[in-house]
C-alpha positions as CSV (number, residue, x, y, z in Angstrom):
1,P,0.0,0.0,0.0
2,F,3.0,2.3,0.2
3,E,2.6,5.5,-1.8
4,L,3.7,9.1,-1.3
5,V,2.5,12.0,-3.4
6,F,4.3,15.4,-3.2
7,F,2.2,18.0,-4.9
8,S,0.4,21.3,-4.1
9,N,-2.4,22.6,-6.3
10,T,-1.7,26.1,-4.9
11,H,1.9,26.0,-6.4
12,S,1.4,23.7,-9.3
13,N,2.9,26.1,-11.8
14,F,6.3,26.3,-10.0
15,Y,8.7,23.7,-11.3
16,G,10.5,21.9,-8.5
17,Y,8.1,23.1,-5.8
18,D,7.1,19.5,-5.1
19,Q,10.6,18.1,-5.3
20,V,12.2,15.4,-3.1
21,N,16.0,16.1,-2.6
22,T,17.1,13.6,0.0
23,V,16.0,10.6,2.1
24,G,17.2,8.7,5.1
25,I,16.1,5.6,7.0
26,D,16.4,4.7,10.7
27,G,14.4,1.9,12.3
28,N,10.9,1.8,10.9
29,K,10.9,5.4,9.7
30,L,11.7,6.9,6.3
31,F,12.8,10.6,6.5
32,I,12.3,12.8,3.4
33,G,13.5,16.3,2.7
34,G,12.9,18.7,-0.2
35,T,10.9,21.6,-1.5
36,F,7.4,20.0,-1.1
37,P,4.7,21.7,1.0
38,R,2.4,18.7,1.2
39,V,2.7,14.9,1.6
40,N,-0.4,12.9,0.5
41,G,-2.4,16.1,0.7
42,E,-1.4,17.0,4.2
43,Q,0.6,20.1,5.2
44,Q,4.2,18.9,5.8
45,P,6.6,21.5,4.4
46,H,10.1,20.5,3.4
47,L,10.7,17.6,6.0
48,A,8.6,14.6,6.7
49,A,8.8,11.2,8.4
50,V,6.7,8.3,7.3
51,D,6.4,4.6,8.2
52,K,8.8,2.9,5.8
53,V,6.4,0.0,5.1
54,T,3.0,1.6,4.9
55,G,3.9,5.2,4.0
56,V,1.7,6.6,6.8
57,L,2.8,10.1,7.7
58,E,4.2,10.5,11.2
59,P,2.4,13.1,13.4
60,S,4.6,16.3,13.6
61,D,4.5,20.1,13.7
62,D,3.5,21.2,10.2
63,K,5.6,24.4,10.4
64,K,8.9,22.9,11.4
65,I,11.2,23.9,8.5
66,Y,11.3,27.2,6.7
67,G,13.3,26.8,3.5
68,E,14.6,24.1,1.2
69,V,16.1,20.9,2.6
70,N,18.8,19.5,0.3
71,T,20.5,16.9,2.5
72,L,19.7,15.1,5.8
73,L,21.4,12.6,8.1
74,V,19.7,10.4,10.7
75,N,21.9,9.1,13.5
76,G,22.5,9.1,17.2
77,G,18.9,10.1,17.9
78,Y,19.3,13.3,15.8
79,I,18.1,14.4,12.4
80,F,20.7,16.8,10.9
81,V,19.1,18.7,8.0
82,G,20.9,21.1,5.6
83,G,20.1,23.3,2.7
84,Y,18.6,26.8,2.1
85,I,17.1,26.7,5.6
86,I,16.2,30.0,7.0
87,G,14.2,29.0,10.1
88,H,12.9,26.3,12.4
89,L,10.7,26.3,15.4
90,G,12.8,25.7,18.5
91,T,16.4,26.1,17.4
92,T,18.7,28.6,15.8
93,I,19.8,28.4,12.2
94,K,23.1,30.0,11.3
95,N,24.5,28.4,8.1
96,G,21.6,26.4,6.8
97,I,22.0,23.4,9.2
98,A,19.6,22.3,11.9
99,A,19.7,19.5,14.5
100,L,16.3,18.0,15.4
101,D,15.2,15.3,17.9
102,E,14.6,12.2,15.8
103,T,11.5,11.2,17.8
104,T,9.7,14.5,18.2
105,G,11.2,16.7,15.4
106,A,11.9,19.4,18.0
107,G,15.0,21.5,17.7
108,I,17.9,20.4,20.0
109,P,18.2,23.1,22.7
110,G,21.5,24.9,22.6
111,W,22.5,23.4,19.2
112,T,23.8,26.0,16.7
113,D,26.2,25.1,13.9
114,Q,29.4,27.1,14.2
115,I,30.6,26.5,10.7
116,P,32.8,29.4,9.6
117,P,31.2,31.8,7.1
118,P,32.4,31.8,3.4
119,P,35.0,34.3,2.3
120,E,33.8,37.8,1.6
121,D,31.7,38.1,-1.6
122,E,31.6,34.2,-1.8
123,Y,28.9,31.7,-1.0
124,Y,28.4,28.0,-0.3
125,E,27.3,26.2,-3.5
126,D,26.5,22.9,-1.8
127,L,27.2,20.8,1.3
128,D,27.1,17.3,2.7
129,F,27.7,15.9,6.2
130,H,28.3,12.7,8.0
131,Y,27.8,11.6,11.6
132,Q,30.4,9.3,13.2
133,D,31.9,8.9,16.7
134,G,30.1,11.8,18.2
135,R,31.2,14.2,15.4
136,M,29.4,15.7,12.5
137,Y,31.8,16.0,9.6
138,Y,30.9,18.4,6.8
139,Y,32.2,19.6,3.5
140,L,31.2,22.9,1.8
141,N,31.9,23.7,-1.8
142,I,32.6,27.4,-2.0
143,S,31.8,29.6,-5.0
144,D,35.5,30.4,-5.5
145,G,36.1,26.8,-6.5
146,T,37.6,25.7,-3.1
147,T,36.2,23.4,-0.5
148,L,36.1,23.6,3.3
149,L,36.0,20.4,5.4
150,G,35.5,20.4,9.1
151,A,33.9,18.7,12.1
152,L,31.4,19.8,14.7
153,N,30.6,18.4,18.1
154,S,27.2,16.7,17.5
155,D,25.8,17.7,20.9
156,N,26.0,21.5,20.5
157,G,27.3,22.3,16.9
158,S,30.6,23.8,18.1
159,V,33.7,23.5,15.8
160,I,36.3,20.9,16.6
161,N,39.3,23.1,16.0
162,T,41.8,20.3,15.9
163,W,40.3,18.9,12.7
164,S,40.4,21.0,9.6
165,V,41.1,20.2,5.9
166,T,41.3,22.6,3.0
167,V,41.0,21.6,-0.7
168,N,41.6,23.8,-3.7
169,H,38.9,21.9,-5.8
170,H,35.3,21.2,-5.3
171,L,34.5,17.7,-4.0
172,N,32.1,15.3,-5.8
173,A,32.1,12.5,-3.3
174,W,33.4,11.2,0.0
175,A,33.4,7.9,1.9
176,F,34.2,7.0,5.6
177,S,35.8,4.0,7.1
178,D,36.5,3.5,10.8
179,N,39.5,5.9,10.8
180,T,39.8,7.4,7.3
181,L,37.9,9.8,5.1
182,Y,38.3,9.2,1.3
183,L,37.8,12.1,-1.1
184,A,37.2,12.5,-4.8
185,D,37.3,16.0,-6.4
186,Q,35.7,17.6,-9.5
187,G,38.9,18.7,-11.2
188,I,40.7,17.1,-14.1
189,D,44.1,18.0,-12.7
190,A,45.8,17.5,-9.4
191,M,44.2,18.9,-6.3
192,T,46.0,20.4,-3.3
193,I,45.0,19.2,0.2
194,N,46.5,20.9,3.2
195,G,49.3,22.1,0.9
196,Q,50.1,18.8,-0.7
197,S,49.2,17.5,-4.1
198,R,47.0,14.5,-5.0
199,E,45.5,13.1,-8.3
200,R,41.7,13.3,-8.0
201,F,41.6,11.0,-4.9
202,A,42.9,11.5,-1.4
203,A,42.5,10.2,2.1
204,V,42.7,12.0,5.5
205,D,42.9,10.8,9.1
206,L,39.5,11.1,10.8
207,E,41.1,11.9,14.2
208,T,43.6,14.6,13.1
209,G,42.7,15.6,9.5
210,A,46.3,14.8,8.4
211,L,46.7,13.9,4.7
212,L,47.5,10.2,4.3
213,P,49.8,8.6,1.7
214,F,46.9,6.9,-0.1
215,T,46.7,7.2,-3.9
216,I,44.8,5.5,-6.7
217,N,47.6,3.5,-8.4
218,F,46.0,2.9,-11.8
219,P,45.1,5.6,-14.4
220,L,41.5,6.8,-14.7
221,A,40.5,8.5,-17.9
222,L,38.6,11.5,-16.5
223,D,39.2,14.4,-18.8
224,E,35.5,15.0,-19.5
225,H,34.2,12.6,-17.0
226,Y,33.6,12.6,-13.2
227,I,33.1,10.7,-10.0
228,T,29.6,10.5,-8.6
229,S,30.0,8.5,-5.4
230,L,32.4,6.6,-3.2
231,A,31.8,3.8,-0.7
232,V,34.0,1.8,1.7
233,S,33.4,-1.8,2.8
234,N,35.6,-4.7,3.9
235,N,38.9,-2.9,3.1
236,A,37.8,-2.0,-0.4
237,L,37.0,1.4,-1.9
238,Y,34.3,1.4,-4.5
239,V,34.2,4.2,-7.1
240,A,31.3,5.1,-9.3
241,G,30.9,7.7,-12.1
242,A,31.5,8.3,-15.8
243,F,35.1,7.2,-16.4
244,S,37.3,4.4,-17.8
245,F,40.5,2.9,-16.5
246,T,43.4,0.7,-17.6
247,N,45.6,-1.6,-15.4
């Protein structure tokens, strides 16, 4: 019987107004974020939770999120939501990220993301984040072509100053193992991470942010192509995208 419809007759002429941008699953719930104002005819703007088997909408405040949700993460009893978010009932929004209680949808008291602002006259083009070991790691692609990586304390949003990574290219994908973060960039030439050069792929230490000696040791033909996603499992790094390689 599962079916979800994202549509609003009052905004039917606006392309993308009923769009789903991101989903996440925890337990028996499916969490959904986007630009939609309604779910199955009910007011539920921009963020919703439904039963993952039946599709029944979970009861919640229908005015929780003001703005567009582009990414979300469910972990540790929290829902982290990010995007063009300008407000939320019960918490403070600084740089487009909010932390909500997974059960109630209420804002976490005292949680405010302390991500540094972009350089003057620049803006964040997109972001992603990942929860692990009590930290919320994030990357922000900046309009000047660089990327900022960092980590926040998940309980209050404060910056972990001992962990910081700078990249001179935008990132397309990342993947986490127990102690390492793997990165793939958007460029066709070498990127610079923490002042050192790497060819399209790199790895940094999750505890310190230090660049690791990891390299991809076979050539990828990527001149007009790109990486779309990375994943790590059982000591293997999986790479997906539009590319070819030789061995």
